[in-house]
Backbone as CSV, one residue per row, in Angstrom:
resi,resn,N_x,N_y,N_z,CA_x,CA_y,CA_z,C_x,C_y,C_z
1,MET,11.008,-28.378,-19.884,10.226,-29.337,-19.105,8.774,-29.272,-19.531
2,LYS,8.177,-30.432,-19.816,6.799,-30.474,-20.285,5.844,-30.275,-19.114
3,ARG,4.878,-29.377,-19.302,3.912,-29.093,-18.255,2.915,-30.233,-18.130
4,LYS,2.560,-30.558,-16.875,1.577,-31.616,-16.667,0.205,-31.164,-17.149
5,LYS,-0.553,-32.103,-17.690,-1.868,-31.794,-18.220,-2.923,-32.131,-17.180
6,LEU,-3.735,-31.133,-16.816,-4.751,-31.331,-15.799,-6.054,-31.797,-16.427
7,ARG,-6.761,-32.641,-15.688,-8.100,-33.066,-16.090,-9.034,-32.748,-14.925
8,LEU,-9.732,-31.643,-15.038,-10.588,-31.183,-13.955,-12.008,-31.692,-14.132
9,THR,-12.636,-32.048,-13.020,-14.063,-32.355,-13.030,-14.833,-31.035,-13.051
10,PRO,-16.133,-31.049,-13.376,-16.911,-29.803,-13.359,-16.836,-29.070,-12.020
11,LYS,-16.883,-29.810,-10.908,-16.811,-29.177,-9.594,-15.446,-28.539,-9.371
12,GLN,-14.383,-29.234,-9.755,-13.031,-28.684,-9.610,-12.834,-27.461,-10.497
13,ALA,-13.382,-27.513,-11.714,-13.257,-26.380,-12.632,-14.000,-25.161,-12.097
14,GLU,-15.166,-25.391,-11.496,-15.917,-24.269,-10.920,-15.169,-23.660,-9.740
15,HIS,-14.553,-24.512,-8.924,-13.742,-24.027,-7.804,-12.556,-23.215,-8.318
16,MET,-11.913,-23.716,-9.357,-10.783,-23.000,-9.954,-11.220,-21.643,-10.479
17,LEU,-12.346,-21.612,-11.204,-12.818,-20.358,-11.779,-13.222,-19.370,-10.689
18,PHE,-13.803,-19.873,-9.601,-14.162,-18.999,-8.479,-12.916,-18.322,-7.913
19,ASN,-11.840,-19.096,-7.722,-10.600,-18.525,-7.196,-9.966,-17.543,-8.179
20,VAL,-10.013,-17.882,-9.460,-9.466,-16.983,-10.476,-10.231,-15.658,-10.479
21,LEU,-11.558,-15.729,-10.357,-12.365,-14.508,-10.291,-12.049,-13.706,-9.031
22,GLU,-11.814,-14.399,-7.932,-11.461,-13.714,-6.688,-10.148,-12.949,-6.864
23,ILE,-9.172,-13.596,-7.476,-7.883,-12.939,-7.720,-8.055,-11.761,-8.674
24,GLY,-8.780,-11.977,-9.778,-8.980,-10.914,-10.755,-9.723,-9.726,-10.189
25,SER,-10.773,-9.978,-9.403,-11.549,-8.876,-8.837,-10.724,-8.085,-7.829
26,ARG,-9.934,-8.773,-7.025,-9.096,-8.068,-6.054,-7.979,-7.286,-6.752
27,MET,-7.486,-7.793,-7.879,-6.514,-7.035,-8.667,-7.138,-5.747,-9.184
28,LEU,-8.367,-5.835,-9.681,-9.053,-4.663,-10.217,-9.313,-3.639,-9.122
29,VAL,-9.758,-4.110,-7.958,-10.018,-3.220,-6.830,-8.733,-2.553,-6.354
30,SER,-7.619,-3.286,-6.407,-6.352,-2.777,-5.874,-5.651,-1.794,-6.803
31,GLY,-6.169,-1.618,-8.030,-5.594,-0.611,-8.917,-5.067,-1.109,-10.238
32,ALA,-5.240,-2.396,-10.550,-4.771,-2.920,-11.836,-5.661,-2.429,-12.968
33,GLU,-5.087,-2.241,-14.148,-5.880,-1.840,-15.305,-6.626,-3.047,-15.869
34,VAL,-7.671,-2.779,-16.633,-8.559,-3.825,-17.139,-7.802,-4.836,-17.990
35,GLN,-6.910,-4.362,-18.853,-6.185,-5.273,-19.741,-5.349,-6.279,-18.953
36,ARG,-4.701,-5.828,-17.888,-3.895,-6.730,-17.063,-4.782,-7.779,-16.390
37,VAL,-5.939,-7.357,-15.898,-6.850,-8.298,-15.240,-7.344,-9.343,-16.235
38,GLU,-7.762,-8.895,-17.421,-8.240,-9.836,-18.438,-7.145,-10.822,-18.835
39,ASN,-5.948,-10.323,-19.032,-4.833,-11.183,-19.440,-4.482,-12.202,-18.355
40,SER,-4.488,-11.759,-17.092,-4.167,-12.666,-15.990,-5.215,-13.764,-15.864
41,ILE,-6.500,-13.391,-15.958,-7.575,-14.382,-15.860,-7.478,-15.379,-17.011
42,TYR,-7.232,-14.873,-18.210,-7.125,-15.759,-19.379,-5.984,-16.759,-19.207
43,ARG,-4.833,-16.286,-18.765,-3.674,-17.169,-18.622,-3.895,-18.217,-17.533
44,MET,-4.500,-17.813,-16.416,-4.736,-18.773,-15.337,-5.725,-19.854,-15.761
45,CYS,-6.811,-19.445,-16.404,-7.812,-20.427,-16.842,-7.232,-21.378,-17.886
46,THR,-6.469,-20.839,-18.822,-5.854,-21.674,-19.858,-4.855,-22.654,-19.253
47,ALA,-4.093,-22.194,-18.258,-3.111,-23.067,-17.611,-3.772,-24.255,-16.932
48,TYR,-4.987,-24.057,-16.430,-5.677,-25.134,-15.721,-6.579,-25.967,-16.628
49,GLY,-6.393,-25.862,-17.935,-7.054,-26.791,-18.836,-8.238,-26.269,-19.605
50,SER,-8.536,-24.982,-19.506,-9.640,-24.434,-20.290,-9.226,-24.347,-21.760
51,GLU,-10.021,-24.943,-22.628,-9.710,-24.921,-24.060,-10.177,-23.619,-24.710
52,THR,-11.268,-23.073,-24.208,-11.778,-21.789,-24.693,-12.087,-20.909,-23.491
53,THR,-11.470,-19.747,-23.444,-11.665,-18.825,-22.323,-12.097,-17.467,-22.856
54,GLU,-13.247,-17.003,-22.408,-13.751,-15.685,-22.787,-13.845,-14.830,-21.535
55,VAL,-13.181,-13.684,-21.563,-13.156,-12.791,-20.405,-13.686,-11.426,-20.820
56,PHE,-14.665,-10.933,-20.084,-15.167,-9.572,-20.292,-15.023,-8.831,-18.971
57,CYS,-14.199,-7.801,-18.979,-13.909,-7.061,-17.754,-14.164,-5.578,-17.978
58,MET,-14.892,-4.988,-17.046,-15.084,-3.543,-17.010,-14.640,-3.046,-15.641
59,THR,-14.789,-1.761,-15.429,-14.354,-1.181,-14.168,-15.076,-1.794,-12.981
60,TYR,-16.344,-2.148,-13.145,-17.130,-2.645,-12.020,-17.773,-4.000,-12.301
61,MET,-17.248,-4.758,-13.263,-17.863,-6.039,-13.588,-16.861,-6.946,-14.290
62,ILE,-16.847,-8.230,-13.908,-16.032,-9.239,-14.587,-16.921,-10.440,-14.892
63,VAL,-16.904,-10.884,-16.149,-17.635,-12.084,-16.564,-16.645,-13.005,-17.268
64,VAL,-16.593,-14.268,-16.840,-15.655,-15.232,-17.412,-16.404,-16.506,-17.783
65,THR,-16.163,-17.003,-18.994,-16.703,-18.285,-19.446,-15.548,-19.172,-19.871
66,ILE,-15.507,-20.376,-19.312,-14.492,-21.353,-19.703,-15.186,-22.610,-20.216
67,SER,-14.539,-23.294,-21.133,-15.124,-24.527,-21.670,-14.024,-25.520,-22.010
68,SER,-14.353,-26.791,-21.836,-13.430,-27.881,-22.129,-14.235,-29.168,-22.255
69,LYS,-13.672,-30.151,-22.920,-14.349,-31.439,-23.061,-14.489,-32.143,-21.715
70,GLN,-13.564,-31.866,-20.786,-13.586,-32.546,-19.495,-14.705,-32.033,-18.584
71,PHE,-14.904,-30.709,-18.546,-15.867,-30.158,-17.582,-16.998,-29.359,-18.224
72,GLY,-17.059,-29.304,-19.534,-18.144,-28.596,-20.204,-17.928,-27.094,-20.199
73,THR,-19.022,-26.348,-20.077,-18.969,-24.884,-20.106,-19.432,-24.324,-18.763
74,ILE,-18.638,-23.418,-18.218,-18.944,-22.802,-16.918,-18.791,-21.292,-17.054
75,THR,-19.762,-20.555,-16.541,-19.719,-19.092,-16.559,-19.925,-18.561,-15.146
76,LEU,-19.056,-17.662,-14.737,-19.201,-16.978,-13.452,-18.980,-15.483,-13.663
77,SER,-19.616,-14.686,-12.826,-19.450,-13.233,-12.907,-19.179,-12.682,-11.518
78,ARG,-18.604,-11.510,-11.488,-18.294,-10.866,-10.215,-18.549,-9.365,-10.339
79,ARG,-19.355,-8.839,-9.440,-19.644,-7.408,-9.405,-18.649,-6.718,-8.482
80,ILE,-18.047,-5.637,-8.969,-17.093,-4.860,-8.182,-17.839,-3.661,-7.605
81,HIS,-17.913,-3.592,-6.285,-18.730,-2.549,-5.659,-17.941,-1.282,-5.337
82,ASN,-16.672,-1.399,-5.072,-15.887,-0.203,-4.764,-14.428,-0.438,-5.127
83,LEU,-13.687,0.649,-5.203,-12.258,0.583,-5.507,-11.476,1.076,-4.300
84,SER,-10.447,0.337,-3.936,-9.612,0.706,-2.800,-8.164,0.415,-3.175
85,LEU,-7.478,1.417,-3.691,-6.144,1.219,-4.252,-5.184,0.676,-3.197
86,ASN,-4.532,-0.432,-3.537,-3.581,-1.067,-2.633,-2.529,-1.781,-3.478
87,LEU,-1.467,-1.077,-3.818,-0.437,-1.639,-4.689,0.350,-2.749,-3.996
88,TYR,0.389,-2.726,-2.676,1.066,-3.796,-1.930,0.325,-5.118,-2.121
89,GLU,-0.998,-5.084,-2.009,-1.795,-6.292,-2.245,-1.713,-6.716,-3.707
90,LEU,-1.702,-5.744,-4.607,-1.609,-6.049,-6.034,-0.319,-6.801,-6.360
91,LEU,0.767,-6.453,-5.686,2.041,-7.150,-5.885,1.910,-8.642,-5.564
92,TYR,1.267,-8.956,-4.461,1.088,-10.360,-4.067,0.112,-11.081,-4.990
93,LEU,-0.923,-10.390,-5.443,-1.879,-11.006,-6.366,-1.210,-11.343,-7.697
94,ASN,-0.370,-10.447,-8.190,0.371,-10.721,-9.430,1.295,-11.925,-9.264
95,ALA,1.960,-11.990,-8.114,2.862,-13.123,-7.857,2.087,-14.436,-7.800
96,LEU,0.900,-14.416,-7.186,0.086,-15.630,-7.100,-0.403,-16.066,-8.476
97,SER,-0.822,-15.113,-9.298,-1.300,-15.466,-10.638,-0.173,-16.067,-11.480
98,ARG,1.028,-15.532,-11.360,2.166,-16.097,-12.099,2.506,-17.499,-11.592
99,ARG,2.422,-17.685,-10.284,2.705,-19.011,-9.726,1.672,-20.029,-10.210
100,MET,0.410,-19.624,-10.276,-0.630,-20.538,-10.751,-0.387,-20.939,-12.199
101,CYS,0.090,-20.012,-13.008,0.342,-20.320,-14.420,1.566,-21.215,-14.604
102,SER,2.551,-21.081,-13.724,3.811,-21.807,-13.926,3.858,-23.158,-13.218
103,THR,3.309,-23.233,-11.992,3.439,-24.472,-11.208,2.125,-25.203,-10.991
104,LEU,0.987,-24.579,-11.323,-0.332,-25.211,-11.192,-0.579,-25.798,-9.800
105,PRO,-0.550,-24.981,-8.754,-0.833,-25.505,-7.410,-2.291,-25.943,-7.303
106,ASP,-2.567,-26.857,-6.363,-3.953,-27.300,-6.180,-4.769,-26.183,-5.533
107,MET,-6.098,-26.305,-5.612,-6.977,-25.227,-5.176,-6.943,-24.999,-3.667
108,LYS,-6.611,-26.025,-2.887,-6.478,-25.817,-1.446,-5.324,-24.862,-1.148
109,THR,-4.241,-25.025,-1.892,-3.104,-24.116,-1.731,-3.473,-22.702,-2.161
110,VAL,-4.211,-22.592,-3.273,-4.641,-21.276,-3.755,-5.582,-20.624,-2.747
111,ASP,-6.511,-21.413,-2.184,-7.407,-20.885,-1.145,-6.610,-20.299,0.017
112,GLN,-5.595,-21.023,0.438,-4.771,-20.574,1.557,-4.031,-19.282,1.214
113,LYS,-3.485,-19.200,0.002,-2.768,-17.994,-0.413,-3.700,-16.785,-0.485
114,ILE,-4.924,-17.004,-0.981,-5.882,-15.900,-1.059,-6.238,-15.404,0.338
115,ARG,-6.432,-16.331,1.276,-6.731,-15.926,2.657,-5.574,-15.134,3.253
116,GLN,-4.344,-15.536,2.947,-3.181,-14.805,3.453,-3.121,-13.396,2.870
117,ILE,-3.463,-13.263,1.593,-3.447,-11.948,0.953,-4.521,-11.045,1.551
118,LYS,-5.672,-11.621,1.889,-6.768,-10.825,2.451,-6.410,-10.204,3.796
119,VAL,-5.513,-10.840,4.529,-5.162,-10.339,5.865,-3.782,-9.681,5.879
120,LEU,-3.286,-9.282,4.712,-2.013,-8.565,4.671,-2.111,-7.290,5.502
121,PRO,-1.052,-6.932,6.215,-1.103,-5.713,7.035,-1.278,-4.468,6.170
122,LYS,-2.109,-3.560,6.657,-2.341,-2.301,5.958,-1.854,-1.151,6.827
123,TYR,-1.732,0.011,6.201,-1.283,1.176,6.953,-2.307,1.518,8.032
124,GLY,-1.817,1.704,9.261,-2.686,2.112,10.353,-2.952,3.608,10.306
125,PRO,-3.720,4.119,11.266,-4.066,5.552,11.267,-2.852,6.471,11.331
126,ILE,-1.890,6.156,12.219,-0.738,7.048,12.395,0.137,7.105,11.143
127,PRO,0.565,5.955,10.572,1.358,6.036,9.329,0.624,6.734,8.193
128,SER,-0.686,6.493,8.064,-1.434,7.135,6.979,-1.511,8.644,7.190
129,MET,-1.616,9.089,8.443,-1.613,10.531,8.709,-0.275,11.149,8.319
130,LEU,0.812,10.455,8.651,2.137,10.959,8.294,2.322,11.008,6.778
131,ILE,1.768,10.015,6.072,1.853,10.001,4.609,1.073,11.172,4.024
132,TYR,-0.130,11.437,4.550,-0.923,12.575,4.077,-0.176,13.882,4.317
133,ALA,0.464,13.990,5.486,1.224,15.204,5.791,2.406,15.360,4.841
134,LEU,3.095,14.263,4.553,4.247,14.310,3.646,3.820,14.715,2.237
135,ILE,2.714,14.150,1.750,2.225,14.491,0.409,1.872,15.969,0.334
136,SER,1.112,16.445,1.316,0.670,17.845,1.301,1.849,18.805,1.350
137,SER,2.741,18.602,2.304,3.864,19.528,2.457,4.809,19.467,1.261
138,SER,5.025,18.280,0.708,5.931,18.147,-0.438,5.406,18.897,-1.652
139,PHE,4.125,18.750,-1.949,3.572,19.442,-3.112,3.466,20.944,-2.876
140,THR,3.277,21.353,-1.638,3.268,22.788,-1.347,4.623,23.406,-1.674
141,ILE,5.702,22.747,-1.272,7.045,23.232,-1.601,7.294,23.133,-3.103
142,PHE,6.842,22.039,-3.726,7.051,21.840,-5.164,6.435,22.975,-5.978
143,PHE,5.278,23.460,-5.548,4.597,24.524,-6.289,4.964,25.922,-5.794
144,GLY,6.073,26.035,-5.069,6.592,27.360,-4.735,6.248,27.870,-3.358
145,GLY,5.705,27.049,-2.491,5.370,27.483,-1.145,6.595,27.556,-0.245
146,SER,6.469,28.275,0.854,7.563,28.401,1.818,7.500,27.257,2.825
147,LEU,8.502,27.182,3.685,8.509,26.145,4.721,7.336,26.294,5.693
148,PRO,6.992,27.535,6.134,5.786,27.663,6.969,4.520,27.196,6.242
149,ASP,4.423,27.499,4.950,3.277,27.005,4.174,3.242,25.477,4.172
150,ALA,4.413,24.862,3.992,4.488,23.401,3.965,4.097,22.805,5.311
151,ALA,4.520,23.466,6.400,4.178,22.964,7.736,2.669,23.007,7.966
152,VAL,2.052,24.119,7.581,0.595,24.241,7.728,-0.117,23.231,6.836
153,SER,0.365,23.097,5.609,-0.241,22.143,4.681,-0.147,20.718,5.223
154,GLY,0.994,20.383,5.840,1.148,19.053,6.430,0.176,18.818,7.566
155,MET,-0.025,19.825,8.420,-0.975,19.676,9.525,-2.404,19.529,9.007
156,ILE,-2.726,20.269,7.954,-4.060,20.132,7.360,-4.220,18.747,6.739
157,GLY,-3.133,18.231,6.140,-3.183,16.870,5.602,-3.522,15.851,6.678
158,ILE,-2.936,16.021,7.875,-3.276,15.142,8.999,-4.748,15.297,9.358
159,GLY,-5.227,16.553,9.346,-6.641,16.794,9.642,-7.565,16.139,8.632
160,ILE,-7.173,16.174,7.352,-7.984,15.532,6.305,-8.097,14.038,6.562
161,ARG,-6.975,13.410,6.924,-6.998,11.968,7.185,-7.854,11.645,8.407
162,CYS,-7.795,12.484,9.437,-8.619,12.260,10.632,-10.105,12.318,10.285
163,VAL,-10.491,13.322,9.503,-11.896,13.441,9.094,-12.302,12.252,8.231
164,GLU,-11.402,11.829,7.335,-11.695,10.683,6.474,-11.924,9.417,7.297
165,LEU,-11.111,9.216,8.328,-11.282,8.047,9.195,-12.602,8.111,9.952
166,LEU,-13.006,9.313,10.358,-14.277,9.469,11.066,-15.474,9.203,10.154
167,LEU,-15.341,9.551,8.868,-16.457,9.399,7.934,-16.521,8.019,7.295
168,GLN,-15.445,7.235,7.401,-15.412,5.921,6.748,-16.555,4.991,7.146
169,PRO,-16.951,4.931,8.428,-18.048,4.011,8.787,-19.401,4.409,8.198
170,LEU,-19.547,5.655,7.762,-20.833,6.122,7.244,-21.013,5.684,5.793
171,PRO,-22.238,5.339,5.403,-22.501,4.905,4.013,-22.596,6.092,3.058
172,LEU,-21.486,6.795,2.882,-21.479,7.996,2.051,-21.106,7.663,0.614
173,ASN,-21.741,8.373,-0.317,-21.340,8.302,-1.713,-19.907,8.807,-1.848
174,ARG,-19.152,8.186,-2.746,-17.738,8.546,-2.887,-17.553,10.017,-3.242
175,PHE,-18.400,10.536,-4.114,-18.271,11.935,-4.531,-18.640,12.881,-3.390
176,LEU,-19.654,12.514,-2.606,-20.024,13.326,-1.449,-18.895,13.352,-0.428
177,LEU,-18.224,12.214,-0.248,-17.092,12.157,0.678,-15.983,13.103,0.238
178,VAL,-15.695,13.140,-1.059,-14.657,14.036,-1.574,-15.065,15.495,-1.370
179,VAL,-16.343,15.812,-1.585,-16.829,17.181,-1.356,-16.631,17.578,0.105
180,LEU,-16.980,16.689,1.026,-16.839,16.990,2.452,-15.373,17.176,2.836
181,LEU,-14.503,16.294,2.352,-13.077,16.417,2.670,-12.492,17.697,2.088
182,SER,-12.904,18.048,0.876,-12.415,19.284,0.249,-12.903,20.507,1.017
183,THR,-14.149,20.467,1.455,-14.695,21.590,2.222,-13.942,21.773,3.534
184,VAL,-13.713,20.683,4.245,-12.965,20.749,5.504,-11.548,21.262,5.255
185,SER,-10.901,20.758,4.205,-9.548,21.196,3.875,-9.511,22.686,3.562
186,GLY,-10.457,23.141,2.736,-10.506,24.555,2.381,-10.766,25.442,3.584
187,CYS,-11.646,25.005,4.483,-11.946,25.793,5.679,-10.721,25.905,6.583
188,MET,-9.996,24.801,6.762,-8.801,24.843,7.611,-7.725,25.727,6.996
189,ALA,-7.540,25.626,5.669,-6.523,26.452,5.009,-6.880,27.931,5.096
190,ALA,-8.137,28.263,4.820,-8.562,29.666,4.869,-8.461,30.221,6.284
191,SER,-8.797,29.417,7.292,-8.718,29.872,8.682,-7.280,30.188,9.069
192,CYS,-6.343,29.347,8.639,-4.927,29.590,8.949,-4.430,30.879,8.301
193,VAL,-4.848,31.120,7.066,-4.401,32.318,6.350,-5.014,33.572,6.959
194,TYR,-6.277,33.499,7.368,-6.933,34.671,7.948,-6.354,35.038,9.317
195,THR,-5.829,34.049,10.026,-5.230,34.329,11.333,-3.782,34.798,11.220
196,ASN,-3.142,34.501,10.092,-1.753,34.915,9.902,-1.521,35.178,8.416
197,ALA,-1.269,36.423,8.071,-1.162,36.816,6.664,0.115,36.318,5.996
198,MET,1.058,35.773,6.757,2.310,35.311,6.151,2.118,34.027,5.338
199,PHE,1.012,33.334,5.549,0.761,32.092,4.823,0.133,32.374,3.467
200,SER,0.420,31.508,2.513,-0.119,31.642,1.156,-1.250,30.631,0.970
201,LEU,-2.467,31.135,0.778,-3.638,30.259,0.687,-3.564,29.330,-0.518
202,ASP,-3.145,29.858,-1.671,-3.126,29.016,-2.869,-2.083,27.909,-2.777
203,LYS,-0.908,28.214,-2.186,0.139,27.191,-2.068,-0.266,26.095,-1.082
204,ILE,-0.886,26.489,0.019,-1.346,25.501,0.999,-2.450,24.638,0.407
205,SER,-3.384,25.281,-0.276,-4.533,24.553,-0.828,-4.112,23.552,-1.894
206,ILE,-3.171,23.949,-2.756,-2.788,23.037,-3.836,-2.077,21.797,-3.281
207,GLY,-1.360,21.957,-2.167,-0.758,20.791,-1.531,-1.808,19.831,-1.000
208,ASN,-2.874,20.387,-0.417,-3.960,19.543,0.100,-4.788,18.925,-1.015
209,ILE,-4.948,19.644,-2.112,-5.714,19.115,-3.245,-5.064,17.857,-3.802
210,MET,-3.734,17.815,-3.802,-3.031,16.678,-4.400,-3.304,15.369,-3.667
211,ILE,-3.751,15.445,-2.407,-4.133,14.226,-1.689,-5.364,13.595,-2.324
212,LEU,-6.272,14.442,-2.789,-7.581,13.977,-3.251,-7.642,13.730,-4.753
213,ILE,-6.663,14.247,-5.504,-6.680,14.094,-6.959,-6.564,12.613,-7.341
214,PRO,-7.441,12.094,-8.221,-7.391,10.677,-8.632,-6.357,10.439,-9.731
215,GLY,-5.087,10.587,-9.395,-4.032,10.493,-10.401,-3.899,9.113,-11.024
216,LEU,-3.900,8.058,-10.183,-3.755,6.699,-10.708,-4.953,6.314,-11.567
217,MET,-6.134,6.746,-11.163,-7.340,6.453,-11.943,-7.257,7.090,-13.329
218,PHE,-6.783,8.329,-13.386,-6.666,9.014,-14.673,-5.607,8.338,-15.545
219,THR,-4.491,7.934,-14.932,-3.443,7.235,-15.683,-3.960,5.930,-16.261
220,ASN,-4.698,5.165,-15.455,-5.250,3.894,-15.925,-6.247,4.092,-17.054
221,CYS,-7.029,5.159,-16.994,-8.020,5.389,-18.059,-7.327,5.681,-19.384
222,ILE,-6.210,6.405,-19.350,-5.462,6.665,-20.579,-4.868,5.367,-21.118
223,ARG,-4.307,4.546,-20.242,-3.726,3.272,-20.667,-4.788,2.360,-21.272
224,GLU,-5.980,2.357,-20.690,-7.039,1.492,-21.207,-7.537,1.975,-22.564
225,MET,-7.589,3.279,-22.763,-7.979,3.800,-24.071,-6.932,3.447,-25.124
226,ILE,-5.657,3.545,-24.753,-4.590,3.174,-25.683,-4.679,1.688,-26.024
227,SER,-5.093,0.872,-25.041,-5.234,-0.576,-25.257,-6.557,-0.940,-25.920
228,GLU,-7.327,0.076,-26.347,-8.602,-0.103,-27.045,-9.708,-0.646,-26.143
229,ASN,-9.543,-0.512,-24.825,-10.646,-0.786,-23.899,-11.390,0.527,-23.658
230,MET,-12.086,0.986,-24.694,-12.661,2.323,-24.672,-13.738,2.478,-23.603
231,LEU,-14.582,1.459,-23.432,-15.683,1.567,-22.479,-15.162,1.721,-21.053
232,SER,-14.206,0.880,-20.676,-13.616,0.979,-19.340,-12.835,2.279,-19.181
233,GLY,-12.122,2.676,-20.235,-11.363,3.917,-20.176,-12.253,5.129,-19.990
234,LEU,-13.361,5.178,-20.720,-14.290,6.300,-20.591,-14.961,6.304,-19.225
235,THR,-15.263,5.108,-18.699,-15.865,5.027,-17.368,-14.933,5.603,-16.314
236,ARG,-13.666,5.205,-16.376,-12.686,5.735,-15.420,-12.465,7.237,-15.624
237,LEU,-12.466,7.679,-16.880,-12.272,9.101,-17.156,-13.405,9.929,-16.566
238,LEU,-14.645,9.483,-16.767,-15.792,10.205,-16.215,-15.734,10.227,-14.691
239,GLU,-15.348,9.109,-14.099,-15.250,9.063,-12.638,-14.176,10.024,-12.136
240,ALA,-13.026,10.049,-12.828,-11.954,10.968,-12.438,-12.398,12.422,-12.576
241,LEU,-13.145,12.726,-13.641,-13.637,14.093,-13.837,-14.653,14.474,-12.765
242,PHE,-15.524,13.533,-12.391,-16.507,13.812,-11.342,-15.821,14.041,-9.996
243,ILE,-14.779,13.249,-9.707,-14.045,13.443,-8.456,-13.343,14.797,-8.458
244,SER,-12.740,15.163,-9.587,-12.085,16.471,-9.694,-13.090,17.602,-9.516
245,SER,-14.275,17.438,-10.101,-15.332,18.441,-9.928,-15.778,18.518,-8.473
246,SER,-15.831,17.370,-7.800,-16.215,17.352,-6.384,-15.198,18.104,-5.535
247,ILE,-13.916,17.962,-5.884,-12.876,18.704,-5.166,-13.082,20.206,-5.339
248,ALA,-13.338,20.622,-6.580,-13.556,22.047,-6.853,-14.778,22.568,-6.104
249,ILE,-15.847,21.785,-6.087,-17.066,22.200,-5.383,-16.800,22.344,-3.890
250,GLY,-16.067,21.383,-3.314,-15.771,21.438,-1.886,-14.966,22.672,-1.506
251,PHE,-13.930,22.995,-2.264,-13.130,24.183,-1.963,-13.928,25.461,-2.205
252,ALA,-14.777,25.461,-3.221,-15.616,26.636,-3.472,-16.566,26.883,-2.303
253,ILE,-17.143,25.813,-1.762,-18.027,25.952,-0.597,-17.257,26.517,0.595
254,ALA,-16.041,26.010,0.812,-15.229,26.474,1.941,-14.909,27.955,1.820
255,TYR,-14.508,28.393,0.636,-14.150,29.802,0.462,-15.383,30.696,0.517
256,TYR,-16.525,30.162,0.116,-17.769,30.935,0.207,-18.178,31.120,1.673
257,LEU,-18.008,30.065,2.469,-18.392,30.135,3.880,-17.491,31.078,4.662
258,LEU,-16.218,31.148,4.257,-15.265,31.985,4.996,-14.926,33.266,4.252
């Protein structure tokens, strides 16, 4: 079946590019790698009639230029201020980008879909606490801890999430937040071990550390380097190393205090 050919006015093309940037930026924030974001933006713009599409995407910046005889040349950029991994939202964003490439819905429909994605339900406090407890206790057992160690690690995981929720409204630097969470985690683990010698401090601590480790970020940085996006890959690698260092500093402070 032959695809219909769109003829966009400059205003329509700018609206289209704005929506494409919104989708691309939310994909990047939700955990997509740079290459996927660039490819999705390129395909969407080309599907809507852009004859020349240039996309430059980094970890915290997206710049897109489209040009065509119908609407001329348009450039828009988007600054990414923070990352908040959400693979559930990423699933819907990928589906929307594929739909735009295949069926070319009008921009009112795309606006509506983006609004629906923005209000997708997220994990509330209670489910997120249970997830933190499950992660902590599972890794404690995985690394050789006993069931009592896993139980303590799970309770500390709940405590970490509670502290994180309390600190979220504050304008804290991401690395400082990780230091504070690591310090609180280390203090709780050390206190439990000092009150009862049957617990293993290293097994409990390693379970709690796995909550804070930036595993997906490190994986994405390796993928981006393999894809020859060296600048974005190095940026993510440095950020992952700084977060890992912040975790070490936080636990060191906790053990020094106790």
